C-alpha positions as CSV (number, residue, x, y, z in Angstrom):
1,M,0.0,0.0,0.0
2,T,1.4,3.4,-0.9
3,K,2.2,5.6,2.0
4,P,0.7,9.1,2.2
5,M,3.2,11.8,1.3
6,L,3.4,15.2,2.8
7,H,4.0,18.1,0.4
8,G,7.7,18.0,-0.6
9,Q,7.8,14.1,-0.4
10,L,7.9,13.5,3.3
11,D,7.4,9.8,3.0
12,Q,10.8,9.3,4.4
13,W,12.0,10.4,7.8
14,P,15.6,10.8,9.1
15,S,16.7,8.8,12.1
16,N,17.4,10.8,15.2
17,R,21.1,10.9,15.5
18,H,21.3,13.3,18.4
19,T,23.1,11.8,21.4
20,S,23.1,13.0,24.9
21,G,26.1,13.1,27.2
22,Q,27.6,14.9,30.1
23,V,29.6,18.0,29.6
24,T,32.7,18.1,31.8
25,S,34.6,21.2,32.7
26,A,38.3,21.6,33.2
27,W,37.8,24.1,36.0
28,K,35.5,24.6,39.0
29,P,34.1,28.0,39.9
30,R,35.1,29.3,43.2
31,S,32.3,30.2,45.7
32,L,31.4,33.9,45.7
33,T,30.3,35.9,48.7
34,V,28.1,39.0,48.3
35,G,28.7,42.2,50.2
36,R,31.8,40.9,52.1
37,K,35.2,42.2,51.6
38,G,37.7,39.7,50.3
39,R,39.5,38.3,47.2
40,N,36.4,36.3,46.1
41,S,33.7,38.8,46.9
42,W,31.6,40.8,44.4
43,P,29.9,44.1,45.2
44,R,26.3,43.7,46.0
45,S,25.2,46.2,43.2
46,V,27.0,44.1,40.6
47,V,25.3,40.9,41.8
48,Y,21.9,42.5,41.8
49,A,22.5,43.9,38.2
50,L,23.4,40.4,37.1
51,R,20.3,39.0,38.6
52,V,18.2,41.5,36.8
53,I,19.8,40.7,33.4
54,I,19.3,37.0,34.0
55,L,15.6,37.5,34.8
56,V,15.1,39.6,31.7
57,I,16.7,36.9,29.5
58,I,14.6,34.2,31.1
59,A,11.4,36.3,30.7
60,S,12.1,37.0,27.1
61,S,12.8,33.3,26.3
62,I,9.6,32.3,28.1
63,S,7.6,34.9,26.2
64,V,8.8,33.4,22.9
65,A,8.1,29.8,24.0
66,Q,4.6,30.7,25.2
67,S,3.5,32.6,22.1
68,T,-0.1,31.5,21.4
69,L,-1.8,30.5,18.3
70,P,-5.2,32.2,18.5
71,L,-8.3,30.1,18.7
72,A,-9.5,29.1,15.2
73,W,-12.2,31.4,14.0
74,Q,-13.3,28.7,11.5
75,Q,-13.1,25.0,11.2
76,K,-14.4,22.7,8.4
77,E,-14.4,19.0,7.6
78,E,-12.9,18.4,4.2
79,P,-14.0,14.9,3.1
80,G,-11.9,13.4,0.3
81,A,-9.3,16.1,0.4
82,F,-6.5,13.7,1.5
83,S,-5.5,10.8,-0.7
84,K,-2.8,8.2,-0.4
85,Q,-2.1,8.6,-4.1
86,R,-1.4,12.3,-3.9
87,T,0.7,14.7,-1.8
88,I,-0.7,16.1,1.4
89,P,-2.5,19.2,0.1
90,R,-1.5,22.8,0.3
91,V,-3.7,25.9,0.8
92,D,-3.2,29.2,-1.1
93,R,-5.5,32.0,-2.5
94,G,-8.6,30.2,-1.3
95,Y,-7.8,26.8,-2.9
96,L,-6.7,23.5,-1.5
97,F,-4.7,21.4,-4.0
98,S,-2.7,18.2,-4.2
99,F,-1.1,16.2,-7.0
100,N,0.3,12.9,-8.0
101,R,4.1,13.1,-8.3
102,R,4.7,10.4,-11.0
103,L,2.5,10.7,-14.1
104,T,2.3,8.2,-16.9
105,G,-0.7,9.6,-18.7
106,P,-3.7,11.9,-18.4
107,S,-5.8,11.1,-15.3
108,D,-8.3,12.9,-13.1
109,N,-6.1,12.0,-10.1
110,N,-3.1,13.9,-11.5
111,L,-4.1,17.2,-10.0
112,V,-7.1,18.0,-7.8
113,V,-8.0,21.6,-6.9
114,R,-10.7,22.4,-4.3
115,T,-12.4,25.8,-3.9
116,L,-12.5,26.1,-0.1
117,A,-15.5,28.5,-0.1
118,T,-17.7,26.0,-2.0
119,G,-16.0,22.6,-1.4
120,V,-16.2,21.9,-5.1
121,D,-13.3,19.9,-6.6
122,R,-11.7,20.3,-10.1
123,Q,-10.0,17.1,-11.2
124,I,-7.4,18.2,-13.7
125,P,-5.9,15.5,-16.0
126,F,-2.6,17.4,-16.7
127,W,-0.4,15.9,-19.3
128,I,2.1,16.9,-22.0
129,N,1.7,15.1,-25.3
130,Q,5.4,14.7,-26.0
131,A,6.0,13.0,-22.6
132,S,6.4,9.4,-21.8
133,E,6.6,10.1,-18.1
134,I,6.4,13.2,-16.0
135,R,7.7,13.9,-12.5
136,L,5.7,16.7,-10.8
137,E,7.7,18.7,-8.2
138,D,5.3,21.5,-7.3
139,V,2.1,23.3,-8.1
140,A,1.1,26.9,-7.5
141,I,-1.9,29.1,-8.1
142,G,-1.8,32.6,-9.4
143,V,-3.9,35.6,-8.2
144,S,-6.6,34.9,-10.8
145,G,-6.7,31.2,-10.1
146,E,-4.4,30.2,-12.9
147,L,-2.4,27.0,-12.4
148,Y,1.4,26.6,-12.7
149,V,3.2,23.3,-12.4
150,A,6.9,22.6,-12.2
151,G,8.7,19.3,-12.9
152,S,10.7,17.2,-15.3
153,M,9.6,14.9,-18.1
154,L,11.0,12.1,-20.2
155,Q,10.2,12.2,-23.9
156,E,9.7,9.2,-26.1
157,N,13.0,7.8,-27.5
158,Q,14.9,10.4,-25.5
159,M,17.2,9.7,-22.6
160,S,17.6,13.2,-21.2
161,L,15.1,15.0,-18.9
162,V,13.3,18.2,-19.9
163,N,12.9,20.5,-16.9
164,F,10.0,22.8,-17.2
165,V,7.4,25.2,-15.7
166,A,4.0,25.2,-17.4
167,Q,0.9,27.3,-17.1
168,L,-2.4,25.3,-17.4
169,D,-5.9,26.1,-18.4
170,D,-8.9,24.8,-16.3
171,L,-8.9,21.5,-18.2
172,G,-5.2,20.9,-17.5
173,K,-4.0,21.7,-21.0
174,P,-0.6,23.5,-21.1
175,L,-1.0,27.1,-22.3
176,K,2.8,27.8,-22.0
177,I,5.7,25.5,-21.3
178,L,9.0,27.0,-20.3
179,N,12.0,24.8,-20.9
180,L,14.6,25.4,-18.1
181,G,17.4,23.5,-19.6
182,S,19.7,21.9,-17.0
183,Y,18.0,23.8,-14.1
184,R,15.6,21.5,-12.2
185,P,12.8,23.4,-10.4
186,K,11.9,21.8,-7.1
187,R,9.7,24.5,-5.4
188,L,7.3,26.9,-7.0
189,C,5.2,29.9,-5.9
190,T,3.5,32.9,-7.4
191,G,3.8,36.5,-6.4
192,G,0.9,39.0,-6.4
193,D,2.2,40.8,-9.5
194,G,1.7,38.0,-12.0
195,T,5.2,36.6,-11.7
196,F,6.4,33.4,-10.3
197,W,9.5,32.1,-8.4
198,T,11.3,28.8,-8.4
199,I,14.1,27.3,-6.3
200,G,16.0,24.3,-7.5
201,F,19.4,23.1,-8.6
202,G,21.4,22.7,-11.8
203,L,22.5,19.4,-13.3
204,G,25.5,21.2,-14.9
205,L,27.3,24.5,-15.0
206,A,24.8,26.3,-17.1
207,H,24.9,30.1,-17.6
208,D,21.8,32.0,-18.1
209,E,22.3,35.4,-19.7
210,G,25.6,35.7,-17.9
211,R,24.1,35.4,-14.5
212,G,25.7,32.0,-13.7
213,E,23.9,29.1,-12.1
214,K,21.3,30.6,-9.6
215,L,19.2,28.5,-7.4
216,L,16.4,31.0,-6.8
217,R,14.9,32.4,-9.9
218,H,12.2,35.0,-10.7
219,Y,10.2,34.8,-13.9
220,S,7.7,37.1,-15.6
221,F,4.2,35.9,-16.6
222,D,5.4,35.1,-20.1
223,G,8.4,33.1,-18.9
224,Q,11.2,35.6,-19.1
225,L,13.9,35.3,-16.5
226,L,13.8,38.6,-14.6
227,N,16.6,37.8,-12.1
228,G,18.5,35.0,-10.3
229,Y,19.7,34.8,-6.7
230,L,21.7,32.4,-4.5
231,P,24.7,31.4,-6.7
232,S,25.3,27.7,-6.7
233,E,28.9,28.0,-5.6
234,K,27.7,29.5,-2.3
235,F,25.7,26.2,-1.7
236,P,27.9,23.5,-3.1
237,A,26.3,20.7,-1.0
238,L,22.7,21.4,-2.0
239,S,21.2,18.5,-3.9
240,H,17.9,16.7,-4.6
241,I,18.3,15.0,-1.2
242,D,17.8,18.3,0.6
243,F,14.6,18.9,-1.3
244,R,13.3,15.4,-0.6
245,R,13.9,15.8,3.1
246,N,12.2,19.3,3.0
247,S,15.5,21.0,3.9
248,V,14.5,23.7,1.4
249,L,11.1,25.4,1.3
250,L,9.8,28.4,-0.6
251,S,6.9,30.7,0.0
252,C,5.6,33.9,-1.7
253,G,4.1,36.4,0.6
254,N,2.1,39.6,0.2
255,A,5.2,41.7,-0.5
256,S,8.2,39.4,-0.5
257,V,9.4,35.9,-1.2
258,G,11.0,33.7,1.5
259,V,13.3,30.7,1.5
260,Y,14.0,28.3,4.4
261,L,17.2,26.4,4.3
262,A,18.1,23.7,6.9
263,H,21.7,23.2,5.7
264,P,23.1,25.8,6.2
265,A,20.4,27.1,8.6
266,R,19.2,30.3,6.9
267,W,16.2,32.4,6.4
268,I,16.4,34.4,3.1
269,E,13.8,37.0,2.1
270,I,13.6,39.3,-1.0
271,P,11.1,42.1,-1.2
272,Y,9.3,42.2,-4.5
273,N,10.1,45.9,-5.0
274,Q,13.8,45.4,-4.4
275,Q,16.5,43.2,-5.9
276,V,18.2,42.8,-2.6
277,V,18.8,39.5,-0.7
278,N,18.2,39.7,3.0
279,K,19.7,36.8,5.1
280,W,19.6,35.6,8.6
281,R,21.3,32.8,10.4
282,L,18.7,30.5,12.1
283,Q,19.3,29.5,15.7
284,A,17.9,26.5,17.4
285,I,16.0,24.9,14.5
286,P,13.0,23.0,15.9
287,P,13.4,19.2,16.1
288,G,12.3,17.1,13.2
289,R,11.6,18.2,9.6
290,A,9.9,21.2,8.2
291,T,6.5,20.1,6.8
292,G,5.1,23.5,5.7
293,L,6.1,27.1,5.2
294,T,3.9,30.2,4.8
295,L,5.0,33.8,4.4
296,R,2.4,36.5,5.0
297,G,3.7,40.1,5.3
298,V,7.4,41.0,5.2
299,G,9.2,39.1,7.9
300,E,5.9,37.2,8.9
301,A,6.9,33.6,8.4
302,F,5.3,30.5,9.9
303,A,6.3,26.9,9.6
304,S,5.4,23.5,11.0
305,F,8.0,21.0,12.0
306,S,7.3,17.3,12.6
307,Q,9.2,14.3,14.1
308,R,8.7,10.7,14.8
309,H,9.1,9.4,18.3
310,R,8.3,6.4,20.5
311,T,5.4,6.6,22.9
312,D,5.4,5.1,26.4
313,D,4.0,1.9,25.1
314,G,6.6,1.7,22.3
315,T,4.4,2.6,19.4
316,L,5.6,5.0,16.7
317,A,3.9,8.4,16.7
318,I,4.3,11.8,14.9
319,S,4.3,15.1,16.7
320,S,4.1,18.4,14.8
321,N,4.0,22.0,16.0
322,I,3.6,25.4,14.3
323,Y,6.3,28.0,14.8
324,R,6.7,31.7,14.1
325,L,9.9,33.3,12.9
326,T,11.3,36.0,15.1
327,L,13.7,38.4,13.4
328,P,16.1,40.8,15.2
329,V,14.8,44.2,16.1
330,D,17.1,46.1,13.8
331,G,15.3,44.7,10.8
332,F,16.6,43.5,7.5
333,E,20.3,42.8,6.9
334,Q,20.8,43.3,3.2
335,S,23.5,41.8,1.1
336,S,24.3,45.2,-0.3
337,G,25.0,46.6,3.2
338,Q,22.0,48.9,3.1
339,G,20.0,47.2,5.9
340,G,19.3,48.0,9.5
341,T,21.6,49.3,12.2
342,G,25.1,47.9,11.9
343,S,24.4,45.8,8.9
344,A,27.4,47.0,6.8
345,A,29.8,46.3,9.7
346,R,28.3,42.8,10.3
347,L,28.5,41.8,6.7
348,Q,32.0,43.0,6.3
349,S,33.0,40.8,9.2
350,G,31.0,37.9,7.7
351,I,28.5,37.8,10.6
352,L,24.9,37.4,9.7
353,P,22.1,38.6,12.1
354,R,20.3,35.8,13.9
355,A,16.7,34.7,13.8
356,T,14.8,32.1,15.8
357,W,11.7,29.9,15.4
358,G,9.3,30.3,18.4
359,R,6.7,27.6,19.0
360,L,3.0,28.7,18.9
361,A,1.1,27.1,21.7
362,T,-2.6,26.6,21.4
363,N,-5.5,27.0,23.9
364,S,-8.0,25.2,21.7
365,S,-9.3,21.7,22.1
366,E,-7.2,20.3,19.3
367,S,-3.9,18.8,20.3
368,S,-1.0,21.3,19.9
369,T,1.4,18.6,19.1
370,K,-0.3,17.4,15.9
371,L,-0.8,20.5,13.8
372,F,0.4,20.5,10.2
373,L,0.5,23.8,8.5
374,L,-1.0,23.7,5.0
375,G,-0.8,27.3,4.0
376,R,-2.8,30.5,4.3
377,D,-6.2,31.8,3.1
378,D,-5.9,35.6,2.9
379,Q,-4.3,36.5,6.3
380,S,-5.3,33.3,8.1
381,L,-3.1,30.3,8.6
382,V,-4.8,27.1,7.6
383,Y,-3.7,23.9,9.3
384,V,-5.0,20.4,9.8
385,G,-5.5,19.0,13.3
386,P,-5.0,15.5,14.6
387,K,-6.7,12.7,12.8
388,V,-9.8,11.3,14.5
389,P,-10.8,7.7,13.5
390,G,-13.9,7.7,11.5
391,V,-14.0,11.5,11.0
392,D,-12.9,13.4,7.9
393,P,-9.9,15.7,8.3
394,I,-10.7,19.0,10.0
395,L,-9.1,22.2,8.7
396,Y,-8.7,25.2,11.1
397,W,-8.3,28.9,10.2
398,S,-6.4,31.1,12.7
399,R,-5.0,34.7,12.6
400,P,-1.8,35.0,14.6
């Protein structure tokens, strides 16, 4: 029986290789006395100041950990939305959609798009006539409901893959097919201006209009390459394995596009009205694997992370939580050195500003350890709660 796959092919999970151990120290701190004169004594004012600093740090860390996911303002059962033959669905622009990754011919199960307001499905038998087999990597929906698909195909009597992004009509017929050469798109999203973004990797050292091999690419509605970002030489270890393990995620927000990287741990964001790459070093990545990413406004990123673990009775279970990205208070750190306070000095020294993922707790009745983020509907996050035997999957809408 085919296992259900999360978006981004999460049918495989890494083993937990973290080991615990005691940390030993080569020195032992001497005891300190407060307010007494002596070689080992500290002034009382210094000790009190240290206590205040420690309490502030603890309070700030607690406030991040205890950030709350507001109660869902809407919840709906979605019968038939989840299929073992398709990816776990995503939500964007009022639609819920999922697809079959390996296509061998036109079929109603190749791509299914549901309008959330009405619950009506469109079964789209996407196919390209010249293909003998198609590997779909991602699907995105434009502002007017137009469909884009990214993937690779084998042609009859041909050994090499054709990497493409295609725009479809309502019946699944390709209106435009953009041949990307050796560049293989693995993630796809659409901006609000009729353009689309991809992130992937090259199978060779291709050069596009003198820009070099760029992993993140921005295309116009008619398929023209507008710009490329993230040179491949800066990420030499990036491969298809990272995408299979969801170590790379892409999301288009209201005014910017965001990229999550697990190796190296980075958050990268580019405003639509600028051609500037803003980067942060991610600290304390949540345990497990990212299962969903949603960017709302500039710097408003949310993600869910999931991991497998053993319960007390020895059975295997999955826990998943939703997190919110917290950026430093001085704002963007731009690669051109035009960012927030101290950005030029930090970049010259090779130091990136640091960002963290803070878990969103929930006060609602659904379990806070089994929440999978599917995307967003306007300004609301949409996530699925824990599966209840005999009950259709329940989707929740919340506005953090």
